[in-house]
N, C-alpha and C positions, 0 to 999 in steps of 0.2 A: 065777536068777529076776530079779533087779533090771533085768539087761540086757535081759531081754525086755519087760519093762514099760516100759522107757525107750523101746526100739524101738517099741512098740505106739504109744505117746506120740506120738512122733516122727511115723510115719506118718498119724495123725489130724490133725497140725498140718499135715503138708502137704498133706492132702485139702482141709482147711478153707481154707487158703491158696489152693490151687488154685479152689476153688470162688467164693471172694471175688474172684480174677483174672477170672474167667469172667463174674460178676455185674457188676462194673465195666466189662468190656470191652463188655457187652450195652448198659449205660447209656450208653457213649460213640456207640455206633450210634443210640440214640434220639434222643440230644442233636445229634447231627449231622445226622439226618433233619428234624428240626424249626427250621432256623435260619430259614426263612422265617416262621413263627408267632411265633416270638422278635422278630423285627424288624418284626413288625405290632404287637407288645405293646408294644414301644419306642417305636414312633413314637406309639402312644395315650398313653404315659407321658408323652412330652414335650409331649404337645398338651395333658393333662390340667395337666402342671405350668406351661404357659405360660396357660391360664386360671386357675389359682388366683393367679398372679403378677399377674395384670390384676385380678384381684377385690381382693387385698391392696393392689395401687395405689390402687385406688378407694377401699377404705376408708380407706387413710392418707389419701388428698385429702379426704374428706369430713371426716376427725376435725379435719385442719388448718385447714379453712375453720369448722368448728364453733369450735376455739380461738381462731379470729382473731376471730370474732363475740362471742365473751365480753368482757362490760365489765369495763374496770379495777376493781377492788375494793380499796381501799388499807386496810390493815389496820396495827395496832401489835403487834409482836412481844412476847409476853407476858415474854419471858426477858431481850432485849437491848435492848428498847424501841425499834428501828429501825421505819421505815416501809417496808411492802412490797406488792406487790401478790400477793393472795392466788391471784388466778384465773391466774398465769403458770404455764406448765408446767414445774415443779420440783418440788422435793420440801417445800414449803411447805403448810402443811396446819393444821387445828382441833386442837389434843391433847385428846383425850378430849371431842371436839364443842363445844367452846366457847372453848379457849384457844388463839388464833393463834400460829403456830409459823412463823418465817422458813426460809429455804432454808440459811442458814449453820448457824443454831440445828438444825435436822431433820438435818442432815450432822451435826454435833458430837456430838448428843444422840442419835444415830441406835442407839447399842447398848441405849439405854434402850425401845426400841420396844416397842408393844403388844403 
């Protein structure tokens, strides 16, 4: 009796495997037939990527110009008493909104970040 049951399961698995192979073959046929559509969509994607890159480059240039136009603001670090430019593009900032912190101290005490 167990032998018949195992044979039935084996036949079912063979049929399922055969059906999967037929489905995968039909997908491959569809895939082959649509190559021109895929190449068009790839071209559109590359054009979109180029546009995004140019927009990103423009945004970076604008940001860089804005950073260059910032006036120099000299502060004294609350922790080490070193004078530094708070508008410089680094980790210097105001701790809790009022205590100036230089780049070095911000890196050193960075694990205490808010």
